[in-house]
py3Dmol code that shows the C-alpha trace and the ligand (Angstrom):
import py3Dmol

protein = """\
ATOM      1  CA  MET A   1     143.997 -36.029 112.517  1.00  0.00           C
ATOM      2  CA  GLY A   2     142.374 -39.164 113.897  1.00  0.00           C
ATOM      3  CA  THR A   3     141.667 -42.425 111.835  1.00  0.00           C
ATOM      4  CA  GLY A   4     137.958 -42.460 112.876  1.00  0.00           C
ATOM      5  CA  LYS A   5     138.434 -45.762 114.524  1.00  0.00           C
ATOM      6  CA  ILE A   6     137.582 -46.293 118.204  1.00  0.00           C
ATOM      7  CA  GLY A   7     138.082 -49.378 120.473  1.00  0.00           C
ATOM      8  CA  ILE A   8     135.557 -50.352 122.961  1.00  0.00           C
ATOM      9  CA  MET A   9     137.031 -52.628 125.517  1.00  0.00           C
ATOM     10  CA  GLY A  10     134.202 -54.612 127.173  1.00  0.00           C
ATOM     11  CA  GLY A  11     134.748 -56.563 130.290  1.00  0.00           C
ATOM     12  CA  THR A  12     133.676 -57.182 133.855  1.00  0.00           C
ATOM     13  CA  PHE A  13     137.174 -56.005 135.012  1.00  0.00           C
ATOM     14  CA  ASP A  14     136.806 -57.632 138.445  1.00  0.00           C
ATOM     15  CA  PRO A  15     139.639 -56.720 138.785  1.00  0.00           C
ATOM     16  CA  ILE A  16     141.330 -55.089 135.782  1.00  0.00           C
ATOM     17  CA  HIS A  17     144.864 -56.480 135.383  1.00  0.00           C
ATOM     18  CA  TYR A  18     147.924 -56.275 133.032  1.00  0.00           C
ATOM     19  CA  GLY A  19     146.344 -58.708 130.593  1.00  0.00           C
ATOM     20  CA  HIS A  20     143.605 -56.261 129.903  1.00  0.00           C
ATOM     21  CA  LEU A  21     145.913 -53.299 129.532  1.00  0.00           C
ATOM     22  CA  VAL A  22     148.239 -55.184 127.157  1.00  0.00           C
ATOM     23  CA  THR A  23     145.150 -56.420 125.104  1.00  0.00           C
ATOM     24  CA  ALA A  24     143.880 -52.785 124.666  1.00  0.00           C
ATOM     25  CA  GLU A  25     147.246 -51.441 123.751  1.00  0.00           C
ATOM     26  CA  ALA A  26     147.905 -54.232 121.254  1.00  0.00           C
ATOM     27  CA  ALA A  27     144.456 -53.733 119.628  1.00  0.00           C
ATOM     28  CA  ARG A  28     145.053 -49.932 119.471  1.00  0.00           C
ATOM     29  CA  GLU A  29     148.340 -50.373 117.608  1.00  0.00           C
ATOM     30  CA  LYS A  30     147.300 -53.186 115.342  1.00  0.00           C
ATOM     31  CA  PHE A  31     144.137 -51.419 114.192  1.00  0.00           C
ATOM     32  CA  CYS A  32     145.357 -47.902 114.392  1.00  0.00           C
ATOM     33  CA  LEU A  33     142.652 -46.950 116.852  1.00  0.00           C
ATOM     34  CA  ASP A  34     142.419 -43.253 117.890  1.00  0.00           C
ATOM     35  CA  LYS A  35     141.677 -44.420 121.462  1.00  0.00           C
ATOM     36  CA  VAL A  36     140.251 -47.282 123.537  1.00  0.00           C
ATOM     37  CA  VAL A  37     137.331 -46.684 125.799  1.00  0.00           C
ATOM     38  CA  PHE A  38     137.115 -49.191 128.678  1.00  0.00           C
ATOM     39  CA  VAL A  39     133.572 -50.137 129.470  1.00  0.00           C
ATOM     40  CA  PRO A  40     133.093 -52.047 132.727  1.00  0.00           C
ATOM     41  CA  SER A  41     129.991 -54.105 132.389  1.00  0.00           C
ATOM     42  CA  GLY A  42     126.800 -53.218 134.173  1.00  0.00           C
ATOM     43  CA  ASN A  43     124.367 -56.094 134.857  1.00  0.00           C
ATOM     44  CA  PRO A  44     125.529 -58.727 132.316  1.00  0.00           C
ATOM     45  CA  PRO A  45     122.810 -61.298 131.782  1.00  0.00           C
ATOM     46  CA  HIS A  46     125.218 -64.162 131.922  1.00  0.00           C
ATOM     47  CA  LYS A  47     126.470 -63.224 135.327  1.00  0.00           C
ATOM     48  CA  LYS A  48     123.066 -63.043 137.153  1.00  0.00           C
ATOM     49  CA  ASP A  49     123.849 -65.905 139.592  1.00  0.00           C
ATOM     50  CA  LYS A  50     127.495 -64.937 140.035  1.00  0.00           C
ATOM     51  CA  PRO A  51     128.616 -62.552 142.762  1.00  0.00           C
ATOM     52  CA  ILE A  52     130.551 -59.584 141.143  1.00  0.00           C
ATOM     53  CA  SER A  53     131.987 -56.509 142.962  1.00  0.00           C
ATOM     54  CA  PRO A  54     130.068 -53.330 142.745  1.00  0.00           C
ATOM     55  CA  GLY A  55     130.178 -51.348 139.538  1.00  0.00           C
ATOM     56  CA  MET A  56     131.661 -48.459 141.373  1.00  0.00           C
ATOM     57  CA  ASP A  57     134.567 -50.431 142.632  1.00  0.00           C
ATOM     58  CA  ARG A  58     135.212 -52.024 139.127  1.00  0.00           C
ATOM     59  CA  ALA A  59     134.964 -48.530 137.559  1.00  0.00           C
ATOM     60  CA  ASN A  60     137.387 -47.024 140.022  1.00  0.00           C
ATOM     61  CA  MET A  61     139.976 -49.720 139.556  1.00  0.00           C
ATOM     62  CA  THR A  62     139.699 -49.208 135.804  1.00  0.00           C
ATOM     63  CA  VAL A  63     140.216 -45.356 136.158  1.00  0.00           C
ATOM     64  CA  LEU A  64     143.289 -46.080 138.281  1.00  0.00           C
ATOM     65  CA  ALA A  65     144.737 -48.631 135.873  1.00  0.00           C
ATOM     66  CA  ILE A  66     144.418 -46.537 132.680  1.00  0.00           C
ATOM     67  CA  ALA A  67     145.604 -43.246 134.248  1.00  0.00           C
ATOM     68  CA  ASN A  68     148.987 -42.994 132.422  1.00  0.00           C
ATOM     69  CA  ASN A  69     147.856 -43.921 128.889  1.00  0.00           C
ATOM     70  CA  PRO A  70     146.541 -40.824 127.086  1.00  0.00           C
ATOM     71  CA  TYR A  71     144.777 -43.092 124.527  1.00  0.00           C
ATOM     72  CA  PHE A  72     142.732 -44.859 127.119  1.00  0.00           C
ATOM     73  CA  GLU A  73     139.390 -43.632 128.605  1.00  0.00           C
ATOM     74  CA  VAL A  74     136.621 -45.205 130.875  1.00  0.00           C
ATOM     75  CA  SER A  75     132.975 -44.980 130.167  1.00  0.00           C
ATOM     76  CA  ASP A  76     130.175 -45.650 132.656  1.00  0.00           C
ATOM     77  CA  ILE A  77     127.632 -45.995 129.976  1.00  0.00           C
ATOM     78  CA  GLU A  78     126.684 -49.654 131.134  1.00  0.00           C
ATOM     79  CA  LEU A  79     126.972 -48.859 134.786  1.00  0.00           C
ATOM     80  CA  LYS A  80     124.304 -46.136 134.437  1.00  0.00           C
ATOM     81  CA  ARG A  81     121.933 -48.303 132.595  1.00  0.00           C
ATOM     82  CA  GLU A  82     119.030 -49.936 134.490  1.00  0.00           C
ATOM     83  CA  GLY A  83     118.315 -53.683 134.169  1.00  0.00           C
ATOM     84  CA  CYS A  84     120.411 -56.174 132.187  1.00  0.00           C
ATOM     85  CA  THR A  85     123.096 -54.589 130.093  1.00  0.00           C
ATOM     86  CA  TYR A  86     123.519 -55.833 126.475  1.00  0.00           C
ATOM     87  CA  THR A  87     126.455 -55.024 124.191  1.00  0.00           C
ATOM     88  CA  VAL A  88     124.053 -54.172 121.445  1.00  0.00           C
ATOM     89  CA  ASP A  89     122.746 -51.192 123.479  1.00  0.00           C
ATOM     90  CA  THR A  90     126.172 -49.975 124.427  1.00  0.00           C
ATOM     91  CA  LEU A  91     127.190 -49.920 120.803  1.00  0.00           C
ATOM     92  CA  LYS A  92     123.998 -47.958 119.998  1.00  0.00           C
ATOM     93  CA  GLY A  93     124.831 -45.583 122.779  1.00  0.00           C
ATOM     94  CA  PHE A  94     128.306 -44.984 121.408  1.00  0.00           C
ATOM     95  CA  ILE A  95     126.947 -44.372 117.810  1.00  0.00           C
ATOM     96  CA  LYS A  96     124.797 -41.600 119.294  1.00  0.00           C
ATOM     97  CA  ILE A  97     127.932 -39.886 120.895  1.00  0.00           C
ATOM     98  CA  TYR A  98     130.266 -40.102 117.828  1.00  0.00           C
ATOM     99  CA  ASP A  99     130.127 -39.239 114.124  1.00  0.00           C
ATOM    100  CA  GLU A 100     128.248 -41.745 112.017  1.00  0.00           C
ATOM    101  CA  ASP A 101     131.307 -42.613 110.017  1.00  0.00           C
ATOM    102  CA  VAL A 102     133.317 -43.775 113.053  1.00  0.00           C
ATOM    103  CA  GLN A 103     134.347 -47.468 112.818  1.00  0.00           C
ATOM    104  CA  PHE A 104     133.996 -49.291 116.209  1.00  0.00           C
ATOM    105  CA  TYR A 105     136.156 -52.148 117.316  1.00  0.00           C
ATOM    106  CA  PHE A 106     134.630 -54.131 120.275  1.00  0.00           C
ATOM    107  CA  ILE A 107     137.545 -55.584 122.048  1.00  0.00           C
ATOM    108  CA  THR A 108     137.032 -58.579 124.509  1.00  0.00           C
ATOM    109  CA  GLY A 109     138.080 -62.030 125.571  1.00  0.00           C
ATOM    110  CA  ALA A 110     137.843 -64.908 123.104  1.00  0.00           C
ATOM    111  CA  ASP A 111     135.944 -67.061 125.763  1.00  0.00           C
ATOM    112  CA  ALA A 112     133.274 -64.303 125.749  1.00  0.00           C
ATOM    113  CA  VAL A 113     133.234 -64.166 122.031  1.00  0.00           C
ATOM    114  CA  MET A 114     132.633 -67.893 121.831  1.00  0.00           C
ATOM    115  CA  GLU A 115     129.288 -67.318 123.501  1.00  0.00           C
ATOM    116  CA  ILE A 116     128.290 -64.447 121.080  1.00  0.00           C
ATOM    117  CA  PHE A 117     125.554 -66.514 119.392  1.00  0.00           C
ATOM    118  CA  THR A 118     123.712 -66.274 122.713  1.00  0.00           C
ATOM    119  CA  TRP A 119     123.954 -62.560 122.968  1.00  0.00           C
ATOM    120  CA  LYS A 120     121.159 -60.187 122.259  1.00  0.00           C
ATOM    121  CA  ASP A 121     120.826 -59.067 118.557  1.00  0.00           C
ATOM    122  CA  VAL A 122     124.167 -60.521 117.613  1.00  0.00           C
ATOM    123  CA  SER A 123     123.494 -59.693 113.893  1.00  0.00           C
ATOM    124  CA  THR A 124     123.109 -56.087 114.770  1.00  0.00           C
ATOM    125  CA  ILE A 125     126.160 -56.118 116.918  1.00  0.00           C
ATOM    126  CA  LEU A 126     128.177 -57.500 114.015  1.00  0.00           C
ATOM    127  CA  LYS A 127     126.876 -54.778 111.770  1.00  0.00           C
ATOM    128  CA  LEU A 128     127.696 -52.041 114.142  1.00  0.00           C
ATOM    129  CA  CYS A 129     131.276 -53.004 114.960  1.00  0.00           C
ATOM    130  CA  ARG A 130     134.292 -55.281 114.215  1.00  0.00           C
ATOM    131  CA  ILE A 131     135.090 -57.705 116.918  1.00  0.00           C
ATOM    132  CA  VAL A 132     138.587 -58.201 118.285  1.00  0.00           C
ATOM    133  CA  SER A 133     138.701 -61.403 120.220  1.00  0.00           C
ATOM    134  CA  ALA A 134     141.772 -61.736 122.445  1.00  0.00           C
ATOM    135  CA  TYR A 135     143.011 -65.098 123.467  1.00  0.00           C
ATOM    136  CA  ARG A 136     145.338 -66.541 126.086  1.00  0.00           C
ATOM    137  CA  PRO A 137     148.512 -68.526 125.162  1.00  0.00           C
ATOM    138  CA  GLY A 138     147.616 -72.242 125.282  1.00  0.00           C
ATOM    139  CA  SER A 139     143.985 -71.690 124.232  1.00  0.00           C
ATOM    140  CA  ASP A 140     142.358 -73.991 121.788  1.00  0.00           C
ATOM    141  CA  ILE A 141     142.896 -71.812 118.814  1.00  0.00           C
ATOM    142  CA  ASN A 142     141.211 -74.273 116.455  1.00  0.00           C
ATOM    143  CA  LYS A 143     137.978 -74.036 118.457  1.00  0.00           C
ATOM    144  CA  PHE A 144     138.132 -70.250 118.234  1.00  0.00           C
ATOM    145  CA  LYS A 145     138.856 -70.423 114.486  1.00  0.00           C
ATOM    146  CA  SER A 146     135.904 -72.625 113.646  1.00  0.00           C
ATOM    147  CA  MET A 147     133.618 -70.240 115.671  1.00  0.00           C
ATOM    148  CA  VAL A 148     134.999 -67.250 113.758  1.00  0.00           C
ATOM    149  CA  ASP A 149     134.559 -69.052 110.398  1.00  0.00           C
ATOM    150  CA  GLU A 150     130.923 -69.823 111.409  1.00  0.00           C
ATOM    151  CA  LEU A 151     130.239 -66.203 112.350  1.00  0.00           C
ATOM    152  CA  GLU A 152     131.888 -64.967 109.242  1.00  0.00           C
ATOM    153  CA  ARG A 153     129.722 -67.478 107.159  1.00  0.00           C
ATOM    154  CA  VAL A 154     126.448 -66.703 108.766  1.00  0.00           C
ATOM    155  CA  TYR A 155     126.772 -62.935 109.277  1.00  0.00           C
ATOM    156  CA  ARG A 156     129.654 -61.877 106.917  1.00  0.00           C
ATOM    157  CA  SER A 157     131.174 -60.344 109.920  1.00  0.00           C
ATOM    158  CA  ASN A 158     134.666 -59.097 110.647  1.00  0.00           C
ATOM    159  CA  ILE A 159     136.189 -60.835 113.434  1.00  0.00           C
ATOM    160  CA  HIS A 160     139.945 -60.450 114.371  1.00  0.00           C
ATOM    161  CA  MET A 161     141.720 -62.666 116.647  1.00  0.00           C
ATOM    162  CA  ILE A 162     144.839 -61.600 118.555  1.00  0.00           C
ATOM    163  CA  GLU A 163     147.026 -63.724 120.858  1.00  0.00           C
ATOM    164  CA  VAL A 164     147.948 -61.795 123.998  1.00  0.00           C
ATOM    165  CA  PRO A 165     150.645 -63.662 125.980  1.00  0.00           C
ATOM    166  CA  ALA A 166     149.855 -61.325 128.997  1.00  0.00           C
ATOM    167  CA  LEU A 167     146.400 -62.807 129.274  1.00  0.00           C
ATOM    168  CA  ALA A 168     148.073 -65.624 131.145  1.00  0.00           C
ATOM    169  CA  ILE A 169     146.967 -63.259 133.994  1.00  0.00           C
ATOM    170  CA  SER A 170     143.267 -63.721 134.791  1.00  0.00           C
ATOM    171  CA  SER A 171     140.879 -61.884 137.073  1.00  0.00           C
ATOM    172  CA  THR A 172     139.696 -65.325 138.404  1.00  0.00           C
ATOM    173  CA  GLU A 173     143.212 -66.109 139.373  1.00  0.00           C
ATOM    174  CA  ILE A 174     143.665 -62.765 141.040  1.00  0.00           C
ATOM    175  CA  ARG A 175     140.480 -63.167 143.099  1.00  0.00           C
ATOM    176  CA  ARG A 176     141.640 -66.561 144.224  1.00  0.00           C
ATOM    177  CA  ARG A 177     145.044 -65.335 145.256  1.00  0.00           C
ATOM    178  CA  VAL A 178     143.543 -62.481 147.362  1.00  0.00           C
ATOM    179  CA  ARG A 179     141.170 -65.053 148.972  1.00  0.00           C
ATOM    180  CA  GLU A 180     144.030 -67.268 149.823  1.00  0.00           C
ATOM    181  CA  GLY A 181     146.327 -64.479 151.008  1.00  0.00           C
ATOM    182  CA  ILE A 182     148.838 -64.978 148.053  1.00  0.00           C
ATOM    183  CA  THR A 183     150.590 -62.026 146.534  1.00  0.00           C
ATOM    184  CA  ILE A 184     149.128 -60.263 143.422  1.00  0.00           C
ATOM    185  CA  LYS A 185     152.002 -57.935 142.990  1.00  0.00           C
ATOM    186  CA  TYR A 186     153.101 -57.486 139.377  1.00  0.00           C
ATOM    187  CA  LEU A 187     149.784 -58.946 137.951  1.00  0.00           C
ATOM    188  CA  LEU A 188     147.965 -55.509 138.036  1.00  0.00           C
ATOM    189  CA  PRO A 189     148.910 -51.855 138.334  1.00  0.00           C
ATOM    190  CA  GLU A 190     150.020 -51.142 142.052  1.00  0.00           C
ATOM    191  CA  LYS A 191     147.334 -48.548 142.482  1.00  0.00           C
ATOM    192  CA  VAL A 192     144.669 -51.267 141.796  1.00  0.00           C
ATOM    193  CA  GLU A 193     146.401 -53.604 144.180  1.00  0.00           C
ATOM    194  CA  ASP A 194     146.217 -50.947 146.892  1.00  0.00           C
ATOM    195  CA  TYR A 195     142.521 -50.245 146.102  1.00  0.00           C
ATOM    196  CA  ILE A 196     141.764 -53.938 146.464  1.00  0.00           C
ATOM    197  CA  LEU A 197     143.610 -54.297 149.704  1.00  0.00           C
ATOM    198  CA  LYS A 198     142.191 -51.017 151.164  1.00  0.00           C
ATOM    199  CA  LYS A 199     138.650 -51.901 150.165  1.00  0.00           C
ATOM    200  CA  GLY A 200     138.962 -55.538 151.380  1.00  0.00           C
ATOM    201  CA  LEU A 201     137.755 -56.893 147.975  1.00  0.00           C
ATOM    202  CA  TYR A 202     137.750 -60.655 147.138  1.00  0.00           C
ATOM    203  CA  ARG A 203     138.404 -61.750 150.766  1.00  0.00           C
TER     204      ARG A 203
END
"""
ligand_1 = """\
48
LIG
P 133.624 -63.215 131.094
O 132.684 -64.279 131.059
O 133.858 -62.559 132.434
O 135.135 -63.503 130.558
C 135.327 -64.375 129.552
C 136.807 -64.483 129.300
O 137.252 -63.415 128.567
C 137.554 -64.557 130.674
O 138.661 -65.432 130.389
C 138.081 -63.056 130.743
O 139.214 -63.116 131.490
C 138.197 -62.709 129.416
N 137.976 -61.349 129.155
C 136.881 -60.584 129.484
N 137.012 -59.300 128.964
C 138.195 -59.208 128.384
C 138.854 -58.149 127.807
N 138.222 -56.923 127.670
N 140.079 -58.324 127.228
C 140.698 -59.554 127.462
N 140.046 -60.613 127.985
C 138.888 -60.458 128.398
O 133.190 -61.960 130.220
P 132.653 -60.678 130.556
O 133.730 -59.844 131.014
O 131.444 -60.763 131.385
O 132.139 -60.108 129.128
C 132.992 -59.588 128.146
C 132.198 -58.554 127.374
O 131.140 -59.220 126.516
C 131.521 -57.455 128.278
O 131.550 -56.252 127.612
C 130.009 -57.968 128.352
O 129.206 -57.004 128.548
C 129.885 -58.653 126.908
N 128.856 -59.556 126.889
C 127.636 -59.165 126.385
C 126.586 -60.108 126.342
C 125.285 -59.617 125.782
O 125.295 -58.619 125.184
N 124.285 -60.465 125.911
C 126.702 -61.385 126.941
C 127.962 -61.715 127.468
C 128.939 -60.770 127.463
P 139.271 -62.153 132.786
O 138.355 -62.798 133.681
O 140.635 -62.221 133.205
O 138.779 -60.732 132.314
"""
view = py3Dmol.view(width=600, height=400)
view.addModel(protein, "pdb")
view.setStyle({"model": 0}, {"cartoon": {"style": "trace"}})
view.addModel(ligand_1, "xyz")
view.setStyle({"model": 1}, {"stick": {}})
view.zoomTo()
view.show()
């Protein structure tokens, strides 16, 4: 019998790495989630001017990365959507799929959550889900806490913060390493590493 709690793991995943996988598993355990659905972002409005790998490659890497965790799934809900993809629409899409009494936990990076005031319909987002904001060791925790306090004050929202040491790994660093010909072994699942090398991503 499930708990009726589902994690939605939002990210660009360019590429997915162990930091993401550890974050999802930590959130699943901490909040007793029935499962975590990874949602590679579609056309995020804040990335318009930044080159990102094709959605198909990011989704394929995500599928390879989660393969041996029975509690993890991947959804192409954002990749199928035309135009800019907004988290509020993703949440509404999930609500249509699941029972109305399911509680959603939107899990993502703290640096992304720091920008949440700029997201479309933030008040609706905060009504539709709880936010799990994962931060790297060495992050300015006071900055995050004051943001969370502000969100809780303005929107009476539920925002949880989790420190994830494995988030010392970052997608930016992995892309840089590939570009410079430095090893990425042990930073991400081997199958994802093979995919990157085979497809010539991030060169
Ligand atoms: P980003 O700006 O690429 O990443 C911000 C930081 O958070 C990076 O340090 C990133 O590290 C980390 N991060 C991202 N996703 C993470 C995850 N699931 N778990 C742990 N750390 C994570 O952010 P993004 O990936 O584009 O966006 C994150 C989520 O917010 C996506 O679902 C996106 O659609 C949503 N978002 C929505 C709106 C909107 O609705 N208007 C606007 C912005 C973002 P890595 O680079 O190592 O992943």
